[in-house]
ROMAR-833344 format. One record per residue (C-alpha): x, y, z; chain; residue number from 1; residue in one letter. Coordinates in Angstrom, 1 decimal, decimal comma. Layout:
N
(atom (X Y Z) 'A' NUM 'a')
...
***
This chain:
70
(atom (-6,1 9,8 4,5) 'A' 1 'x')
(atom (-4,9 8,1 7,8) 'A' 2 'x')
(atom (-2,1 5,6 7,9) 'A' 3 'x')
(atom (-2,7 2,4 9,7) 'A' 4 'x')
(atom (0,7 1,0 11,0) 'A' 5 'x')
(atom (1,1 -2,7 9,7) 'A' 6 'x')
(atom (3,0 -5,5 11,2) 'A' 7 'x')
(atom (5,5 -6,0 8,3) 'A' 8 'x')
(atom (9,8 -6,2 8,1) 'A' 9 'x')
(atom (9,7 -3,9 5,3) 'A' 10 'x')
(atom (6,0 -1,2 5,5) 'A' 11 'x')
(atom (5,6 0,6 8,9) 'A' 12 'x')
(atom (2,0 2,6 7,7) 'A' 13 'x')
(atom (-0,7 1,8 4,6) 'A' 14 'x')
(atom (-3,0 4,3 4,2) 'A' 15 'x')
(atom (-6,2 4,5 1,0) 'A' 16 'x')
(atom (-8,1 6,6 -0,5) 'A' 17 'x')
(atom (-11,2 4,8 -2,1) 'A' 18 'x')
(atom (-12,1 8,2 -3,8) 'A' 19 'x')
(atom (-9,3 8,4 -5,7) 'A' 20 'x')
(atom (-8,0 5,0 -5,3) 'A' 21 'x')
(atom (-4,8 6,2 -4,3) 'A' 22 'x')
(atom (-2,8 3,7 -1,7) 'A' 23 'x')
(atom (0,0 4,8 0,5) 'A' 24 'x')
(atom (2,4 2,6 1,4) 'A' 25 'x')
(atom (5,1 3,6 4,2) 'A' 26 'x')
(atom (8,4 1,8 4,1) 'A' 27 'x')
(atom (10,6 1,4 7,4) 'A' 28 'x')
(atom (13,5 2,8 5,2) 'A' 29 'x')
(atom (11,4 6,1 4,8) 'A' 30 'x')
(atom (9,7 5,8 1,5) 'A' 31 'x')
(atom (6,4 6,8 1,2) 'A' 32 'x')
(atom (5,5 5,8 -2,4) 'A' 33 'x')
(atom (1,5 6,1 -4,5) 'A' 34 'x')
(atom (-0,4 3,3 -6,0) 'A' 35 'x')
(atom (-3,0 4,4 -9,2) 'A' 36 'x')
(atom (-5,5 2,5 -9,1) 'A' 37 'x')
(atom (-5,7 0,3 -6,2) 'A' 38 'x')
(atom (-10,0 -0,3 -5,1) 'A' 39 'x')
(atom (-10,8 -0,8 -1,6) 'A' 40 'x')
(atom (-11,3 -4,7 -2,3) 'A' 41 'x')
(atom (-8,1 -4,8 -3,7) 'A' 42 'x')
(atom (-7,0 -2,7 -0,3) 'A' 43 'x')
(atom (-8,5 -4,6 2,1) 'A' 44 'x')
(atom (-7,8 -8,1 0,6) 'A' 45 'x')
(atom (-3,7 -6,7 1,5) 'A' 46 'x')
(atom (-5,1 -5,5 5,4) 'A' 47 'x')
(atom (-5,8 -9,0 5,7) 'A' 48 'x')
(atom (-2,7 -10,4 3,6) 'A' 49 'x')
(atom (-1,0 -13,4 5,8) 'A' 50 'x')
(atom (2,1 -11,1 4,7) 'A' 51 'x')
(atom (1,7 -7,9 3,6) 'A' 52 'x')
(atom (5,1 -6,8 1,8) 'A' 53 'x')
(atom (4,4 -10,4 -0,2) 'A' 54 'x')
(atom (0,9 -9,4 -1,0) 'A' 55 'x')
(atom (1,7 -6,3 -2,3) 'A' 56 'x')
(atom (4,9 -7,6 -4,8) 'A' 57 'x')
(atom (2,2 -9,6 -6,5) 'A' 58 'x')
(atom (-0,8 -8,2 -6,6) 'A' 59 'x')
(atom (0,6 -4,5 -6,5) 'A' 60 'x')
(atom (3,8 -3,4 -8,1) 'A' 61 'x')
(atom (3,9 -3,5 -11,2) 'A' 62 'x')
(atom (0,1 -3,7 -12,1) 'A' 63 'x')
(atom (-0,9 0,0 -10,6) 'A' 64 'x')
(atom (1,2 3,1 -12,0) 'A' 65 'x')
(atom (3,4 4,2 -9,0) 'A' 66 'x')
(atom (5,1 7,6 -7,5) 'A' 67 'x')
(atom (7,5 8,6 -4,6) 'A' 68 'x')
(atom (5,7 11,1 -2,4) 'A' 69 'x')
(atom (7,8 12,9 -1,1) 'A' 70 'x')
***
């Protein structure tokens, strides 16, 4: 997966694998988290949101299983 830089105060870059519906989020603090079950439609909505961080918090965090990637 290739990360794409985004404009956000907390998020540095995002990657998505449409085959596994896995979303990777690299935070500016350095951590990378994988969110499972995020389909291409939700990924597109995230990337086009006025506030990527707000969208992530409202529609992905707490709604999709996640784990920290080393």
